[in-house]
VEXMIKE-351298 format. One record per atom (N, C-alpha, C): x, y, z; residue in one letter; residue number from 1. Coordinates in steps of 0.02 Angstrom, whole numbers, plus 50000, padded with zeros to 5 digits. Atoms other than C-alpha are relative to their C-alpha. Example, Ala and Ser with C-alpha at 12.3 -4.5 7.8 and 13.67 -1.06 7.14 Angstrom:
VEXMIKE-351298
<<50045,49941,50000>,'a',1>
<<50615,49775,50390>,'a',1>
<<50045,50060,50000>,'a',1>
<<49958,49941,49997>,'s',2>
<<50684,49947,50357>,'s',2>
<<49961,50055,50037>,'s',2>
***
This chain:
VEXMIKE-351298
<<50032,50033,49952>,'m',1>
<<51093,50500,46986>,'m',1>
<<49923,50033,50009>,'m',1>
<<50090,50011,50007>,'d',2>
<<50897,50490,47012>,'d',2>
<<49982,50060,50059>,'d',2>
<<50018,49977,49939>,'d',3>
<<50826,50632,47126>,'d',3>
<<49947,49981,50052>,'d',3>
<<50057,50030,49928>,'k',4>
<<50713,50544,47234>,'k',4>
<<50069,49961,50013>,'k',4>
<<49940,50038,49944>,'k',5>
<<50875,50421,47285>,'k',5>
<<50024,50085,50023>,'k',5>
<<49959,49952,49982>,'i',6>
<<50957,50581,47316>,'i',6>
<<49957,50036,50051>,'i',6>
<<50032,49979,49953>,'e',7>
<<50811,50658,47424>,'e',7>
<<49976,49946,50038>,'e',7>
<<50018,50073,49953>,'k',8>
<<50813,50483,47518>,'k',8>
<<50055,50005,50056>,'k',8>
<<49929,49978,49963>,'m',9>
<<50990,50538,47575>,'m',9>
<<50008,50005,50071>,'m',9>
<<49983,49976,49939>,'k',10>
<<51051,50547,47734>,'k',10>
<<50062,50051,50006>,'k',10>
<<49951,49931,50006>,'y',11>
<<51170,50696,47765>,'y',11>
<<50068,49937,49975>,'y',11>
<<49936,50022,49999>,'e',12>
<<51322,50577,47783>,'e',12>
<<50031,49960,49932>,'e',12>
<<50011,50040,50060>,'e',13>
<<51275,50462,47623>,'e',13>
<<50012,50056,49939>,'e',13>
<<49993,49946,50061>,'a',14>
<<51257,50627,47515>,'a',14>
<<50060,50044,49983>,'a',14>
<<49925,49974,49996>,'i',15>
<<51410,50708,47576>,'i',15>
<<50072,49937,49965>,'i',15>
<<49932,50050,50004>,'a',16>
<<51528,50539,47526>,'a',16>
<<49980,49999,49931>,'a',16>
<<50013,49997,50088>,'a',17>
<<51422,50530,47354>,'a',17>
<<50015,50071,49975>,'a',17>
<<49972,49950,50025>,'l',18>
<<51468,50706,47324>,'l',18>
<<50078,50003,50010>,'l',18>
<<49929,50040,49992>,'d',19>
<<51649,50656,47370>,'d',19>
<<50012,49988,49935>,'d',19>
<<49966,50053,50061>,'e',20>
<<51650,50537,47234>,'e',20>
<<49967,50054,49953>,'e',20>
<<50013,49958,50062>,'v',21>
<<51570,50660,47105>,'v',21>
<<50042,50040,49987>,'v',21>
<<49928,49956,50007>,'i',22>
<<51707,50781,47165>,'i',22>
<<50068,49978,49962>,'i',22>
<<49939,50035,50016>,'a',23>
<<51841,50658,47134>,'a',23>
<<49999,49969,49936>,'a',23>
<<50024,50020,50058>,'k',24>
<<51762,50591,46972>,'k',24>
<<50008,50074,49948>,'k',24>
<<49989,49933,50042>,'l',25>
<<51764,50793,46901>,'l',25>
<<50060,50017,50006>,'l',25>
<<49937,49956,49995>,'e',26>
<<51938,50825,46963>,'e',26>
<<50060,49932,49937>,'e',26>
<<49959,50068,50019>,'s',27>
<<52007,50632,46863>,'s',27>
<<50019,50040,49940>,'s',27>
<<49989,49974,50055>,'e',28>
<<51997,50743,46709>,'e',28>
<<49969,49943,49932>,'e',28>
<<50009,50073,50059>,'n',29>
<<51953,50565,46606>,'n',29>
<<49938,49999,49972>,'n',29>
<<50085,50002,50032>,'l',30>
<<51780,50628,46565>,'l',30>
<<49999,50016,49957>,'l',30>
<<50042,49961,50050>,'t',31>
<<51669,50685,46426>,'t',31>
<<49990,50040,50008>,'t',31>
<<50034,49949,49998>,'l',32>
<<51603,50827,46396>,'l',32>
<<49930,49992,50045>,'l',32>
<<50060,50026,49999>,'e',33>
<<51442,50764,46424>,'e',33>
<<49998,49955,50063>,'e',33>
<<49998,50038,49926>,'d',34>
<<51493,50653,46572>,'d',34>
<<50011,50047,50083>,'d',34>
<<49975,49956,49941>,'s',35>
<<51572,50812,46657>,'s',35>
<<49923,50052,50019>,'s',35>
<<50047,49977,49976>,'l',36>
<<51411,50894,46655>,'l',36>
<<49952,49967,50021>,'l',36>
<<50031,50028,49960>,'e',37>
<<51319,50768,46703>,'e',37>
<<49999,49995,50070>,'e',37>
<<49956,50003,49919>,'s',38>
<<51421,50740,46856>,'s',38>
<<49993,50066,50038>,'s',38>
<<50019,49937,49969>,'y',39>
<<51403,50918,46877>,'y',39>
<<49951,50030,50034>,'y',39>
<<50059,50002,49992>,'e',40>
<<51235,50916,46880>,'e',40>
<<49968,49953,50048>,'e',40>
<<50016,50052,49935>,'t',41>
<<51216,50785,47003>,'t',41>
<<50037,50033,50060>,'t',41>
<<49951,49978,49943>,'g',42>
<<51353,50857,47114>,'g',42>
<<49950,50081,50017>,'g',42>
<<50056,49926,49980>,'q',43>
<<51228,51019,47112>,'q',43>
<<49945,49991,50041>,'q',43>
<<50068,50039,49959>,'k',44>
<<51084,50910,47175>,'k',44>
<<50029,49976,50067>,'k',44>
<<49967,50016,49953>,'l',45>
<<51183,50843,47303>,'l',45>
<<50016,50052,50039>,'l',45>
<<49958,49932,49955>,'a',46>
<<51267,51006,47384>,'a',46>
<<49920,50027,50014>,'a',46>
<<50061,49972,49989>,'r',47>
<<51073,51086,47385>,'r',47>
<<49972,49945,50048>,'r',47>
<<50036,50038,49966>,'h',48>
<<51013,50924,47465>,'h',48>
<<50030,50024,50074>,'h',48>
<<49953,49981,49916>,'c',49>
<<51159,50936,47615>,'c',49>
<<49972,50058,50009>,'c',49>
<<50019,49937,49944>,'a',50>
<<51119,51119,47646>,'a',50>
<<49923,49993,50005>,'a',50>
<<50055,49986,49977>,'k',51>
<<50947,51079,47641>,'k',51>
<<49989,49959,50070>,'k',51>
<<49989,50030,49930>,'l',52>
<<50976,50947,47802>,'l',52>
<<50027,50045,50024>,'l',52>
<<49954,49963,49958>,'l',53>
<<51092,51057,47879>,'l',53>
<<49960,50058,50025>,'l',53>
<<50046,49940,49979>,'k',54>
<<50967,51209,47877>,'k',54>
<<49954,49969,50053>,'k',54>
<<50044,49990,49964>,'n',55>
<<50829,51096,47934>,'n',55>
<<50022,49966,50077>,'n',55>
<<49989,50030,49938>,'a',56>
<<50936,51027,48080>,'a',56>
<<50024,50058,50035>,'a',56>
<<50004,49948,49969>,'e',57>
<<50975,51196,48119>,'e',57>
<<49949,50027,50056>,'e',57>
<<50047,49986,49942>,'l',58>
<<50805,51237,48166>,'l',58>
<<49980,49962,50041>,'l',58>
<<50024,50052,49938>,'k',59>
<<50768,51095,48248>,'k',59>
<<50030,50007,50049>,'k',59>
<<49949,49966,49941>,'i',60>
<<50916,51149,48365>,'i',60>
<<49970,50056,50031>,'i',60>
<<50010,49931,49988>,'r',61>
<<50853,51331,48377>,'r',61>
<<49929,49978,50036>,'r',61>
<<50054,50015,49982>,'n',62>
<<50667,51259,48408>,'n',62>
<<50036,49963,50084>,'n',62>
<<49973,50015,49935>,'v',63>
<<50747,51143,48563>,'v',63>
<<50022,50039,50031>,'v',63>
<<49974,49928,49967>,'a',64>
<<50852,51297,48629>,'a',64>
<<49945,50020,50036>,'a',64>
<<50075,49965,49943>,'e',65>
<<50699,51406,48657>,'e',65>
<<49935,49947,50025>,'e',65>
<<50019,50037,49936>,'m',66>
<<50613,51274,48733>,'m',66>
<<50042,49981,50061>,'m',66>
<<49960,50005,49933>,'d',67>
<<50733,51248,48839>,'d',67>
<<50041,50092,50036>,'d',67>
<<49998,49953,49993>,'a',68>
<<50732,51439,48848>,'a',68>
<<49943,50018,50055>,'a',68>
<<50046,49991,49951>,'e',69>
<<50574,51448,48921>,'e',69>
<<49976,49959,50088>,'e',69>
***
């Protein structure tokens, strides 16, 4: 999967894509090359999801701090 496509994904889309990658890897019907490619894609999706969650957490903290003032 293209890096630019992953970066444009919303959290829910990225999680669904990650679930698909996991299911594909668990199928045990992949060549080594396909397994490595799927693993790399899964890592990119996981990093993207983590980044989106971190950004959401920062927004929530900012709003909470503004409410506390």
